[in-house]
N, C-alpha and C positions, 0 to 999 in steps of 0.2 A: 317843353314835353309834357307828357303825363303824368298826374297825380295819380298813383293806386291803392286801392285797398284789397289789405288782404283779412279776411276775417273766416271766423269759425268758433263754434262750440268748445269750450273747456273739455283738451284732450286730441283735438284734432290734428294739434302738431305745430300751429304757428311759429312758435319761437325757433324749434328745430328748422322748419323750412325758411325762416327768414333769414337763419346763418348762413345755409346753404346757397341763397340767393346773394347774400354778403359776397360769398367766396368767387359770384361768378361776375365782382365788379359792380353791381346794382347798389342805388343809394339806400339805404333800408332804415327805417326808424320803428318804436314798439312804442304803443299807445301804452302800457305799463309802464315799462321802462323810462319814458320819456312823459311822462304825466301828456298825455293828448287828451286826457280825460278829468273830471272832478267826481269828487264822492258827495254826494248831495243827500242830504238829511231825507229820508221818506217822510216826515211826518213835518217838516220845518221848511223843506227845500233849500235850505241855507248850503254852502258850501264847506266842507269843513276838511281838516287835514286829518291824512290816513294817521293809524296812533302805529307810529313804525317802533316805537317803542313797547308795545302792548307786552307783558307776563307772561302772560299765557295762550294757548291755543283758544281756547274757549272763548277770552275779549274780541281775538280774530274774528270768530264764528258769531259772535252778536251784533258787531261790527257791520258784517256781512248784511243782517237780517234787518238792520234800520238804516243801512245805507245804499244808494243805488249808486253806480261807476256811469257817469253820463261823457261822452263826445263834447269836446271843447270846439264850439265853431267857429269861436275867433281864432284860436290854436292852428286850426286842422285849414281854413281860409290863410291863412298867413304861408301855410306849406304849400298850400294849392299857389301863391304867388311867386315862393320861392320855385315849385315844380316850372312853373310856367316860363322862367327867366334861365333855365339851364338848357344843354344839350343831351341833356340823360333823363331818364323816370326817377321819381322815388316813390317807394314802396313802404307804405305803413302797416301794420300787422296788428291787430289786435279783437277784442270784441267788448263791445260796450252799448248802453242804449245810448237811445236818439240818433242813431244812424239816415234814419230816413228825413231828421231833419239837414242832415248836412250831405246825403247822397249826390245831390249835385255835383259838390266840391269836386267827387272824384271822376277821372276818367274812364275807369275801370276796375269793379270790385268782381275779385274771388271771392268765394263761397267755399272753405272746407268741408266735406262733411262724411261722417261716419256712422255705424251702425251703435243700437245701445251698448252693445258688448262691447266694440271696441274702446269706446267711451271707456267706461267704466273699469275697464282693466289698466289703463293709460294713466287715468285720474289717480287710482289709487297707488299705483307705481312711483307716480311722482315726486319730487322735494322739491321745494322752494315754493309751495303755492298750496297753500291749507284750502282753496275755494275746492269744493267740492267732495270734502273728504266725510262731510258727516251724513249721514241718512237724507233729511230734507232737502240739503244743499243738492247732493246726487239725483234726487226725485226731481228737483227742478231742473235740473240741465237735460234730463232724459226728456222731460216735459217740453221743453224750448226743441228737444230733437226730433219729436214728433211732427213729421210734416216738413222738416226743414229743407228738404232738399227742393221739393213742388215751391215753397214760400219763396225760397230765392230765386230762382230759375223765374218766376213768376216778376219777381223784382225788376229781374235784368241783370242778376248776376251771373258770372262763369264760374258753372259748379265745379269742385275738383273733387274726385273719389280718392278719399284723404288715406284709406285704408290700404293704398297700391304701393309699391316699394318708393322709398323716398324719393330715390334717382329720377323715377318715373312723375313725381308728382310736381317734384321741379322740374325736369323737363317741357312738362306740359303747361306751368304758368309762364315757364320762360318763353316758348314758345307762342304763348297768346301774347306777351308783352312787346315781342318782338313785332307782330305784326301791326302793333302802334304805326312802325315805322315803315312800314312794307313798299307802299305805294308812296306818292304825292299827294294822295288824295286822303285827306283825315278819317269824313266817314266812313270809306271804304274800307281803311286800314280795322274802323272800331267793327265793323260789322263782320271782317276777317277774325277780329281777336275773339269775338262771341262764338260765330260758326267753331275755329278751330278746335277751340276746350269744348266745345259740346262733341264733335267727333272723337275726343281721347275721353270724354265722360262717357261716351257710347259705347266704343269700343276700345276699353283699357287695354288690352293683351293683343288684338290683333290687327290694330294701324298700324302698317308700315311706313307709310308716306301719306304727306297730303301735297300737291301742287298746284301753284296758280297758274291756269292756263289764260287760250283768250287773249282780246283787244289789253289786256292788262300787261301782256309781256310782251308784245312784239308791237304795240303802238296804237294807235287808234280809237281808246277808248272815250267813249263821250258818256259825260256825267248823264244827263238826261235820257239817255237811250239804252247804253250797253250794261249786259248783265256781268256778273262774277262770276267767272267760268273757275271751277275746282275739278280735281282730282282726287278722290282717296282711293290707295293703296291698303289693301288687305293679306292678310295673311289666309283666309277662307271668306267662300260667299257670306254675306250678312244673314242671321236669321229673323224670323218675323218678332220675336220681342224687338232683338235690334233695331226694325226698320219702325216698330211703332214708337221706341223710346226715342230716336230718331227727329221722326216726326211731330211728335210734343217739343224737341229742343226748337225746330226749325218756326214751331207755331209761336212758341216764346221770342224770338230773333224778330216775327214779323210783329209781334204786338209792339215790341220796341223800337223799330226800325220799318215804320208800315212803307215807306218809300221803296225800302229794298228786298221787304219780304218774299216779293214774286220774282225778286231777281237776282237769286243766287241759284245757278246750275252746275251740278255735282255729282257724277258718277261715281260708284261704288264696286270695285275689280278687284279679282286675284292679280296676286302677283304677275302670276307665269303668264297671263296673257299679253303682260309686256316683251315678251320674248318673241312675239311673233306678229307678222304684218298681213296673217289670216286671219279674217272677219268670225271674233268669236262663236260659236257654235249655242251659248247660252243667254239668258238676257242676263242683266244687270240692273241693280235699284238705279234710277235716275230722279234725281232732284230737279224738278222743274216747275214755273210758277208757282212755289209755294209747298207743291205736293209730291209724293216720293211713288214714282211708279215704276213697275217691271217693261223694262225696254231690250229690244234688240239692238245691237249696232248693225249700221249695213255698210253700203260702200266709203263713209266717212270715217270710218276707222282706220285704216292706214292714213288720212288727212290728219286726223286729231293724234295719231300716236307721232308724226311727224312734227307738227308744231309741238307737242310736249320733250319729244328730244331734243329738237333744237332752240325751244325758246322758255320751255318749262322753268317754273322759279319753285325750288322748295320751301314749302312753311316748314314741313318736317319732314327729316328724314333724308335720304341720302339723296345727289343731284340725279335729276331725269335722266341724263344722259348714260346714268350707270347701271339704270334700271332699263330702259328702254333701248329697243333696236333701233337701228339707222334704218331709214325707209329711202328706196333708190325712187328718183324723180320719175323714171318710168312707172313706177309703182302707182304714184299721188300721179300721174295724168291718167294712169289707166281707173284709177279708184273715180277720178271727176268725173271722168265719161261714163261708166257704169252708175254711177250715181245721176247724172243727167239723163241718161235712158231710164233707168230703174224708178226714181224718186220724182223725175221733173217733168218727163215728159208724159206720162201719164196723165197729171194734171190739165192738159191741155181738153181732155174728154169725158172731163165730170164737169155736173152744174158745183157751183159756188164751191172753187178747189181752194179756196184760203178760209173756209169756215171749220175749223175743231173747237171742241169743246175746252173751255178753257185759258183758248186765246183770243188776242184781240185780230182781227184779220189785216187789219192797216200794220200791226207789227210784222207779220208772216208777209204780206208784198211785201213790204221795205224789206225783209230779211232774202226773201225769195230774190230778189232784185241783186243787194250783194253778194248772195252766193255765187248768181251766174256770173257777176265781177269777177269773183276770187278763182270760177272755173276756168272763163275766158285767159286771165293771167295766168293760171297757171299752165294754160297748154302753152305758153308764149315763154315760160319764164321757168326757171329753178328758185326753189327756196321757199320763205315763209313770207306772205304779204299781208297788211292787215287791210279789210275792207276797204277804209278810207283811201290805202295806196293802190288797192286793186280797180276801187271806183274813178280812183285819178286817172289813172293808164286807160281805162276804157273808154272816159270823155276822149282822151285825145287820139287813142287811136279809132274808135267808132263813132264820132262827135253826132251824130243822127240819135244817137241815145242819150246824150248827155242829160237832156232835160230831166228825162224819169231816172237815172241813176243820181241826179244831184237833190232830188226829191226824197229819193231814200237815203242817199246819205245822210239829209238831214232832218231826218224824222224824228219825232222824238215822242214819248209814252205821253196817249190821251189826242195825238193830230192823226189826221186822215194821210193817206198813203195811196194818191195815184189812181188807177180801176184794176179790176179782174183784166180784161181785154188787153191793157198797154203792157201787164206784169206778163201774161201769158205772150203776147206778143215779144216779150224780149226771149223768154226762154225760149221760144221757136225758131230767133236768130241766133241764140247762143249753140242750139242742137244743130243747126245748120253749120256754122263757122267750127264747132269743136267735133263733132262727128262726121264732116266730110271727107273724104280719101284723100290723103296728101299725094 
């Protein structure tokens, strides 16, 4: 299981948060309390024992000025080995130098951030820790705080706003940690941990729920081709500043996970939309291909709502069935037919029907074929089917299309997929089958 590092400057509340995480059942360790770092003399480089019996506070501050508190790679690597052998994560909390040298030992790093005023107030009020009590030490801490948030985002940490209520901070951290075991795919879980943390950072007061949707929830996820599908439910629409901040976070995720930067899809919607199968009138921010754009839902709204209600998994917030309405099968079939008529049939009459800025036309062709499979399957069945399940049924029910469907099913990013003419022919066949009067 993972080894997690919880860090932050003096005054961000690491010790308090660690105690709360321990109450939740996590195994926790403190860098200071359990000596996962060493005091190193600034001039000689020699490791020295901390003067626990110092007579005066001034001695302590003199010690701080002449020594560095540096993480011990050997002890942390030993803790990593212990974590690897366990069935539950281990959390190490503290702040010390040398973290970049041992960064890769941690599966996930949380960096607590706070404004200067909060740090100053907390440091002045705390007892049992003299560091930061002198003007020079406090100025040093505030100097380190300059650009701290952006610096740790660029390092690949999950940044957590430590000025929020304690229960919300702990909830954010626990949610991201729980993502590490959310699916059977380790790298997907790690991406989800970072993305979930960034949602809490961007929408600290308005995020109601985060749901995992798509193939990861109803089967058929393909590591080389599938996207990570998510839905963020908010108490109000995001502001432009929030969208800008989120886009910056998405870029940091793309930098850390290059193969996944363009494969996260997430819509950001107000809660009240989930109570109706009617297509929302307003556009919503939609993350796809690494960029956030304003998009309106079409007939896919009822289809997505049904998949959420039946199969969605809560990463944060109540179960999706408690917020979303159930969609009758007749409404689903109607939505599929309208989607076919309004979205797909018009492509038969336009040049380069699968050329869209920012998209691979091979991906769009494969997507179109598998969408037709699901429309055909939905026209004959009730319930949610994965793309692979729908494709397998089409290959059996309509074997003349098996070659094209198999090619789309096996498509992977970077590969080619059929031709415009073949895909358009399949769309035409689907329309003739589904839209034919019964």
